[in-house]
C-alpha positions, 0 to 999 in steps of 0.5 A: 304123112311124116312130118319133117325132122327135127333138123328142119325148123329154125329160127333161120329159116323160113315160117312154116305153114300153119299146122294142119287142122285135126280131124273135127272128132280131136283135140290137138295139143301144141308143147311149149318148152316141151323137153323130151315131151311128158307133158305130150305124152300124158296128153296123148295117154289123155286122148289128145293128139300133139300136133307141135312140139318147141324146144330150144335143146334139138337134143331133147326136141329129138327124143320127143319126136322119136316118140310123137314122129307125127307131130310138127317139131320147131327147135327155137328160143322161146320168145320165137322171133318167127309167129309160131304154126298153131293151129288155125281152126278147132279144138286144142290145148296149148301147154308150156313148161317154162323153164324153173331152174332160173327160179327155184328156190333150192338153186342158190347158183342162179343169180338175180340177173337169171331169176329175172328172165326166168320170170320174164318167160313165165310173164310172156307165155302166160300172155302169150296163152291168153292171146292165143285162140286156145281152146284150153291152156295151161302152163306148169312151174315150180311153186316159189313165192315169186312165180306165185306172185306173177301168177297171183297178178295175172288172174286179178287182171284176167278174172273168170280166164286164168286159175292156178293151184299147188298140187304133189304128184303124189297125189295124181299117182306119180310116185314121188312127192314133186309139187306143182303149179299148174295155172290155166284154163279155170274149169281144168284147173279146178277138176285137177284141184279135186281130182285123186289118183291111187298114189303109188310107191317106187316099189309099184313102178320098178320090179327090180329095185337097187336097194332097199331105199332112195337117196336124194343127191343131198350132200357132197358126203351123201355118198357113205353116209348113207352107211350108218343113217337110219331108214327113215332119215330125210335122205332115205325114203323106203321103196315102199313110199313115193321117193324124193322129187326127180331133178335134172341137177341131182338124181337119185340114189338107191341105196341100202342102208347099214349092208356096207354096201355104197349107194349108186345112181340110178339109171336113167330108166329107172328115173323114166319110172318114177316120173311116170313114163312108159317103161317103152319110151324111146331115149334113142341116143340120148347121151346118160347126162342129158337123159337125166337132165331131160327126165327132171326136167319132165312134166310127169306124163301122169300129172298132165293127163289128169288135168287133161281128162275132163276133154276126152271123156 
């Protein structure tokens, strides 16, 4: 039976009943800070069943519900004011992607208070995951020094229960250079360290590119400067190579150096393809701005699939 709509569950409403137990041969997946569903999509591709998704943004979670309708969806801030309906039996994996914009090194507008709050969410999630009865768990974050310091401390305090590694999603088959800190169950982290997938370029995933190069929106004058840049400039990459990191704040542009044509913003569908989402992923009525934001904040599904593949051979 189809689960209730996103609007059903808010912190001001009664606590919903525990998530029903998945079939004995199933491995359930719970997604905290779920966004539009990058981690959940990768979990599905790895053979897990998404049963719970939690996020504070109803628009992003609405997209998640379109693509994962059988899961329970809860709109609430984390940490939650009421207990979350986690599975009570069977095997299940807990994943969390605390917001990284408050701790990222490239975000120069963050105040000390905001960075402190961002790190508090990382600490909360790690405590929550370690205290849960999840069979396995994981966390995705930017590999900023302040985050690494927190994760290292948790690893020392919980020997044998937590490990971490920094991976480039390009090595996992995602057509962009995207470094991420992945922490979680030691056995999964150890396998992820050694896993290598077939590397892909932008041209491998987008049949009709809007230019010969991709370009990050790195400078205020970037839209015009690409006409005089060499094709091997760090800001301008041939489509035969991986793109730069897709972010929520600074998107990517199509560019054709020396053509006289100014670079133009990529469509949300192109950003999703570079993030390794499947081509039929539904966005519903999400605005273009929110679509770019959701795509940039998502964990590439292929990265999560490679992390969870050992759970369902």
